[in-house]
Structures are given as structure tokens and as C-alpha cells.
ROSE-4610 file (N, C-alpha, C; in Angstrom, 1 decimal, always signed):
// ROSE-4610
residu = [M/M/M/L/L/L/A/A/A/L/L/L/D/D/D/H/H/H/S/S/S/R/R/R/Q/Q/Q/E/E/E/P/P/P/W/W/W/G/G/G/P/P/P/L/L/L/H/H/H/G/G/G/V/V/V/T/T/T/V/V/V/A/A/A/C/C/C/F/F/F/L/L/L/L/L/L/Q/Q/Q/H/H/H/P/P/P/S/S/S/R/R/R/L/L/L/P/P/P/A/A/A/P/P/P/D/D/D/R/R/R/G/G/G/R/R/R/A/A/A/W/W/W/A/A/A/I/I/I/V/V/V/R/R/R/G/G/G/F/F/F/V/V/V/D/D/D/G/G/G/G/G/G/L/L/L/A/A/A/A/A/A/V/V/V/A/A/A/D/D/D/L/L/L/T/T/T/D/D/D/A/A/A/V/V/V/R/R/R/R/R/R/A/A/A/N/N/N/S/S/S/H/H/H/R/R/R/A/A/A/R/R/R/G/G/G/A/A/A/L/L/L/P/P/P/I/I/I/L/L/L/D/D/D/V/V/V/P/P/P/P/P/P/S/S/S/V/V/V/S/S/S/G/G/G/P/P/P/F/F/F/E/E/E/V/V/V/T/T/T/I/I/I/V/V/V/D/D/D/V/V/V/A/A/A/Q/Q/Q/D/D/D/G/G/G/T/T/T/F/F/F/P/P/P/A/A/A/A/A/A/G/G/G/F/F/F/A/A/A/A/A/A/R/R/R/V/V/V/R/R/R/A/A/A/W/W/W/A/A/A/Q/Q/Q/A/A/A/T/T/T/L/L/L/D/D/D/A/A/A/H/H/H/S/S/S/L/L/L/R/R/R]
num = [1/1/1/2/2/2/3/3/3/4/4/4/5/5/5/6/6/6/7/7/7/8/8/8/9/9/9/10/10/10/11/11/11/12/12/12/13/13/13/14/14/14/15/15/15/16/16/16/17/17/17/18/18/18/19/19/19/20/20/20/21/21/21/22/22/22/23/23/23/24/24/24/25/25/25/26/26/26/27/27/27/28/28/28/29/29/29/30/30/30/31/31/31/32/32/32/33/33/33/34/34/34/35/35/35/36/36/36/37/37/37/38/38/38/39/39/39/40/40/40/41/41/41/42/42/42/43/43/43/44/44/44/45/45/45/46/46/46/47/47/47/48/48/48/49/49/49/50/50/50/51/51/51/52/52/52/53/53/53/54/54/54/55/55/55/56/56/56/57/57/57/58/58/58/59/59/59/60/60/60/61/61/61/62/62/62/63/63/63/64/64/64/65/65/65/66/66/66/67/67/67/68/68/68/69/69/69/70/70/70/71/71/71/72/72/72/73/73/73/74/74/74/75/75/75/76/76/76/77/77/77/78/78/78/79/79/79/80/80/80/81/81/81/82/82/82/83/83/83/84/84/84/85/85/85/86/86/86/87/87/87/88/88/88/89/89/89/90/90/90/91/91/91/92/92/92/93/93/93/94/94/94/95/95/95/96/96/96/97/97/97/98/98/98/99/99/99/100/100/100/101/101/101/102/102/102/103/103/103/104/104/104/105/105/105/106/106/106/107/107/107/108/108/108/109/109/109/110/110/110/111/111/111/112/112/112/113/113/113/114/114/114/115/115/115/116/116/116/117/117/117/118/118/118/119/119/119/120/120/120/121/121/121/122/122/122]
x = [+0.8/+0.0/+0.9/+2.0/+2.8/+3.3/+3.7/+4.1/+3.0/+1.7/+0.6/+0.4/+0.5/+0.3/+1.3/+2.6/+3.6/+3.6/+2.9/+2.7/+2.0/+1.2/+0.4/-0.7/-1.0/-2.1/-3.4/-4.5/-5.8/-6.0/-6.7/-7.3/-6.3/-5.2/-4.3/-3.6/-2.9/-2.1/-2.7/-3.9/-4.5/-4.9/-5.1/-5.5/-4.3/-3.1/-2.0/-1.9/-2.2/-2.1/-3.2/-4.3/-5.4/-5.1/-4.6/-4.3/-3.2/-2.2/-1.1/-1.6/-2.5/-3.0/-3.9/-4.8/-5.6/-4.7/-3.8/-2.9/-2.2/-1.6/-0.9/-1.8/-3.0/-3.9/-4.4/-4.5/-4.9/-3.7/-2.5/-1.2/-0.4/-1.0/-0.4/+1.0/+1.5/+2.9/+3.9/+3.4/+4.3/+4.2/+3.5/+3.2/+3.7/+4.7/+5.2/+4.0/+4.0/+2.9/+2.7/+3.7/+3.5/+2.8/+2.9/+2.4/+0.9/+0.4/-0.9/-2.0/-1.7/-2.7/-2.8/-1.7/-1.8/-2.6/-2.3/-3.0/-4.5/-4.8/-6.2/-6.9/-6.2/-6.8/-7.1/-6.2/-6.4/-7.6/-7.7/-8.8/-10.1/-10.1/-11.3/-11.8/-10.8/-11.1/-11.6/-11.1/-11.5/-12.9/-13.2/-14.6/-15.6/-15.2/-16.2/-16.3/-15.2/-15.3/-14.7/-14.3/-13.7/-12.3/-11.8/-10.4/-10.0/-10.9/-10.6/-10.4/-11.1/-11.0/-9.6/-8.9/-7.6/-6.4/-6.7/-5.6/-4.4/-4.8/-3.7/-3.0/-3.7/-3.0/-2.1/-2.6/-1.7/-0.5/-0.6/+0.5/+1.5/+1.0/+1.9/+2.6/+1.9/+2.5/+3.6/+3.3/+4.3/+5.6/+5.4/+6.5/+7.3/+6.6/+7.3/+8.0/+7.6/+8.3/+9.6/+9.8/+11.0/+12.2/+13.4/+14.6/+14.9/+14.2/+14.4/+13.4/+12.6/+11.6/+12.2/+11.5/+12.0/+11.0/+10.8/+9.9/+8.9/+8.5/+7.6/+6.1/+5.2/+3.8/+3.4/+2.3/+1.9/+1.4/+1.5/+1.0/-0.5/-1.3/-2.8/-3.3/-4.4/-5.1/-5.5/-5.4/-5.8/-6.4/-7.4/-7.9/-6.8/-7.0/-6.0/-6.0/-4.8/-4.7/-5.6/-6.1/-6.8/-6.2/-6.4/-5.8/-6.9/-8.1/-9.2/-10.2/-11.2/-11.3/-11.8/-11.4/-11.7/-12.6/-13.7/-14.6/-13.9/-13.1/-12.4/-11.0/-10.1/-8.7/-8.0/-6.7/-6.0/-6.3/-6.6/-6.9/-8.2/-9.1/-10.4/-10.1/-9.3/-9.0/-8.2/-7.3/-6.5/-7.3/-8.4/-9.2/-8.4/-8.0/-7.2/-5.7/-5.3/-3.9/-3.3/-4.2/-3.7/-4.2/-5.0/-5.6/-6.3/-7.2/-7.8/-8.4/-8.3/-8.8/-10.3/-11.0/-12.5/-12.9/-13.6/-14.1/-13.1/-11.8/-10.8/-11.1/-11.6/-11.9/-13.0/-14.0/-15.1/-14.5/-13.6/-13.0/-12.2/-11.4/-10.6/-11.6/-12.7/-13.6/-14.2/-14.5/-15.0/-13.9/-12.7/-11.5/-11.4/-11.5/-11.4/-12.5/-13.7/-14.9/-14.7/-14.2/-14.0/-13.0/-12.0/-10.9/-11.5/-12.4/-13.1/-14.0/-14.8/-15.7/-15.1/-13.9/-13.2/-12.8/-12.6/-12.3/-13.5/-14.7/-16.0/-16.2/-15.7/-15.8/-16.7/-17.3/-18.1/-19.5]
y = [-1.2/+0.0/+1.2/+1.2/+2.4/+2.8/+1.8/+2.2/+2.8/+2.4/+3.0/+4.4/+4.5/+5.8/+6.8/+6.4/+7.3/+7.6/+6.9/+7.2/+8.6/+8.9/+10.1/+10.1/+8.9/+8.8/+8.5/+8.9/+8.6/+7.1/+6.5/+7.0/+7.0/+6.3/+6.0/+7.2/+8.0/+9.0/+10.0/+10.6/+11.6/+11.0/+9.7/+9.1/+8.5/+8.8/+8.3/+8.6/+9.9/+10.3/+9.6/+9.3/+8.7/+7.2/+6.5/+5.1/+4.9/+5.7/+5.6/+5.8/+6.8/+7.1/+5.9/+5.4/+4.2/+3.1/+2.7/+1.6/+1.8/+2.9/+3.2/+3.2/+3.7/+3.7/+2.3/+1.5/+0.1/-0.8/-0.3/-0.9/+0.0/+0.4/+1.5/+1.3/+0.1/-0.2/+0.4/+0.6/+1.2/+2.7/+3.3/+4.8/+5.4/+6.3/+7.0/+7.8/+7.9/+8.6/+10.0/+10.8/+12.2/+12.2/+11.2/+11.2/+10.7/+10.1/+9.6/+10.7/+11.8/+12.9/+13.4/+13.4/+13.8/+12.8/+11.5/+10.4/+10.5/+10.7/+10.7/+11.9/+13.1/+14.2/+14.0/+13.3/+12.9/+12.0/+11.0/+10.0/+10.7/+11.4/+12.1/+13.1/+13.9/+14.9/+14.3/+13.2/+12.6/+12.0/+11.4/+10.9/+12.0/+13.1/+14.2/+15.1/+15.3/+16.2/+15.8/+14.6/+14.1/+14.5/+14.2/+14.4/+15.9/+16.8/+18.2/+18.7/+18.1/+18.6/+18.2/+17.3/+16.9/+17.2/+17.8/+18.1/+18.9/+20.0/+20.8/+20.1/+19.3/+18.6/+17.5/+16.8/+15.7/+16.3/+17.5/+18.1/+18.6/+19.1/+19.5/+18.3/+17.2/+16.0/+15.5/+15.5/+15.1/+16.0/+17.3/+18.2/+18.0/+17.8/+17.6/+16.2/+15.3/+14.0/+14.0/+15.1/+15.3/+15.6/+15.2/+15.5/+17.0/+17.7/+19.2/+19.9/+19.2/+19.9/+20.9/+22.0/+23.1/+23.4/+22.4/+22.6/+21.4/+21.1/+20.0/+20.5/+19.6/+19.9/+19.8/+20.4/+20.4/+19.0/+18.6/+17.4/+17.6/+16.8/+16.9/+15.9/+16.2/+15.2/+14.1/+12.9/+11.7/+10.7/+9.9/+8.9/+7.8/+7.0/+5.9/+5.0/+4.3/+3.3/+2.1/+1.6/+0.3/-0.7/-1.9/-2.9/-3.7/-3.2/-3.9/-4.3/-5.0/-5.5/-4.4/-4.5/-3.6/-4.3/-3.7/-4.3/-4.2/-3.2/-3.1/-2.9/-3.6/-3.5/-3.3/-3.2/-3.1/-4.3/-5.5/-6.7/-6.4/-5.8/-5.5/-4.4/-3.5/-2.4/-3.0/-4.0/-4.6/-5.5/-6.1/-7.0/-8.2/-8.3/-9.5/-9.3/-8.2/-7.9/-6.9/-6.5/-5.5/-4.1/-3.9/-2.6/-2.0/-2.7/-2.3/-0.9/-0.1/+1.2/+1.3/+0.4/+0.4/+0.3/+1.3/+1.2/+1.5/+1.9/+2.1/+3.2/+4.3/+5.4/+5.0/+4.3/+3.9/+2.9/+2.0/+1.1/+1.8/+2.8/+3.6/+4.4/+4.9/+5.6/+4.6/+3.4/+2.4/+2.0/+2.0/+1.7/+2.8/+4.0/+5.2/+5.1/+4.9/+4.8/+3.7/+2.5/+1.4/+1.8/+2.5/+3.0/+3.8/+4.8/+5.6/+4.8/+3.9/+3.1/+2.3/+1.8/+0.9/+1.8/+3.1/+3.9/+4.4/+4.0/+4.3/+5.7/+6.5/+8.0/+8.6/+7.8/+8.3/+8.5]
z = [+0.0/+0.0/+0.0/+0.7/+0.7/-0.7/-1.5/-2.8/-3.6/-3.5/-4.1/-3.5/-2.2/-1.6/-2.1/-2.1/-2.5/-4.0/-4.8/-6.2/-6.4/-5.3/-5.3/-6.3/-6.9/-7.8/-7.1/-7.7/-7.2/-7.2/-6.3/-5.1/-3.9/-4.1/-2.9/-2.4/-3.2/-2.8/-1.9/-2.2/-1.4/+0.0/+0.1/+1.3/+2.2/+1.8/+2.4/+3.9/+4.3/+5.7/+6.5/+5.9/+6.6/+6.8/+5.8/+5.9/+6.9/+6.9/+7.9/+9.3/+9.5/+10.8/+11.3/+10.4/+10.8/+11.2/+10.4/+10.7/+12.0/+12.3/+13.5/+14.7/+14.6/+15.7/+16.0/+15.0/+15.3/+15.7/+15.6/+16.0/+16.9/+18.1/+18.8/+19.3/+19.4/+19.8/+18.8/+17.6/+16.5/+16.4/+17.3/+17.2/+18.5/+18.4/+19.6/+20.2/+21.5/+22.2/+21.7/+21.4/+21.0/+19.6/+18.8/+17.4/+17.4/+18.5/+18.5/+18.3/+18.9/+18.8/+17.3/+16.6/+15.2/+14.4/+14.6/+13.9/+14.3/+15.5/+15.9/+15.2/+15.2/+14.5/+13.1/+12.4/+11.0/+10.8/+11.6/+11.4/+11.8/+12.9/+13.3/+12.3/+11.8/+10.8/+9.5/+9.1/+7.9/+8.0/+9.1/+9.3/+9.4/+10.1/+10.3/+9.0/+8.3/+7.2/+5.9/+5.7/+4.5/+4.3/+3.1/+2.8/+2.8/+2.3/+2.4/+3.8/+4.7/+6.1/+6.7/+6.2/+6.8/+5.8/+4.7/+3.7/+4.3/+5.0/+5.6/+6.7/+7.5/+8.6/+8.1/+7.1/+6.5/+5.8/+5.2/+4.6/+5.7/+6.8/+7.9/+8.5/+8.7/+9.2/+8.3/+7.0/+6.0/+6.0/+6.1/+6.2/+7.5/+8.6/+9.9/+9.9/+9.1/+9.0/+8.2/+7.6/+6.8/+7.6/+7.2/+7.9/+7.8/+6.9/+6.8/+7.7/+8.5/+9.3/+10.2/+10.3/+11.2/+12.3/+13.1/+14.3/+14.3/+15.5/+15.7/+15.6/+15.3/+15.3/+16.8/+17.2/+18.6/+18.9/+20.2/+20.7/+21.0/+20.5/+20.6/+21.6/+22.3/+23.1/+22.3/+22.9/+22.3/+23.3/+22.9/+23.8/+24.0/+25.0/+25.3/+24.1/+23.9/+22.9/+23.1/+22.1/+22.1/+21.1/+21.4/+20.5/+19.8/+19.8/+19.1/+20.0/+19.6/+18.2/+17.3/+16.0/+15.0/+14.0/+13.6/+12.6/+11.2/+10.9/+9.7/+9.9/+9.2/+9.3/+8.0/+7.9/+6.7/+5.8/+6.3/+5.5/+4.7/+5.3/+4.6/+3.5/+3.8/+2.8/+1.6/+1.9/+0.9/+0.0/+0.5/-0.2/-0.6/-1.9/-2.3/-2.2/-1.4/-1.2/-2.2/-3.1/-4.1/-3.9/-2.9/-2.6/-3.9/-4.5/-5.7/-5.6/-6.7/-6.8/-6.6/-7.2/-7.1/-5.7/-5.1/-3.8/-2.7/-3.1/-2.1/-1.1/-1.6/-0.7/+0.3/-0.2/+0.7/+1.8/+1.4/+2.3/+3.4/+2.9/+3.9/+4.9/+4.4/+5.2/+6.3/+5.9/+6.8/+7.8/+7.4/+8.3/+9.3/+8.9/+9.8/+10.8/+10.3/+11.2/+12.2/+11.8/+12.7/+13.8/+13.4/+14.3/+15.4/+15.0/+15.9/+16.8/+16.2/+17.0/+18.0/+17.8/+18.7/+20.0/+19.8/+20.9/+21.6/+21.1/+21.8/+22.0/+21.1/+21.3/+20.2/+19.4/+18.3/+18.8]
């Protein structure tokens, strides 16, 4: 999926920040505590307002992730980590393992919603 995301082609590229945030929130041991708030903000913003609502935030996170970054993003409040169960995971988004374009955005939206639902904050 990362290769597809980094291609910046539709539908994968624009959803890269959301897919990374969903994956990391569903696998919290891979996500440093200070970064959980940013991941949470991306997922929450995407579910509440769509891709346009998180475009600036995902761009800022991408810039901050660069070795050329000049300052950190603020740490945001985030609910405690959960390890599931999740009704939708990356396996569901992948379908046959190829992350097909048809329906990809809808599957990512379901993944983001399932991530929120597991935190019981929706």
C-alpha cells in the first residue's frame, strides 16, 4: 500500500495520511505517544469532514516527518490506545492484497470509522 500511496495517484495518494493514521492507531505499539494525537486528529477529521478537512493537517505532518523539518507539530489530546477488536482493518482495505482502486476510498472511510468506533468515542 505504501508504494501505491507514494505514487500520489488517485485514489491511494490523497488518502496516504489517513491510511497511515488508521494503521498506526490500530497498532499503537508502533506509534510514539506524541504522534498519537496527530494520527487521531487525521482520522477524526477525515470521518467528520472528508479528505478536504484533513488536507492541511496531513501536509503539515508530511513536512514535519522530513529531515528538513523546522519545528515540531503540537501534541494533541488523544484517547487511550486500544488494540481492538476492530470491525475493519487493513486486511479489509486490501481485499485481495492488491488494494484495488475500485471502492478504495469507501473502504478507507469504513476503516477510519471502525478505528473511531473501537475507541468508543463516536
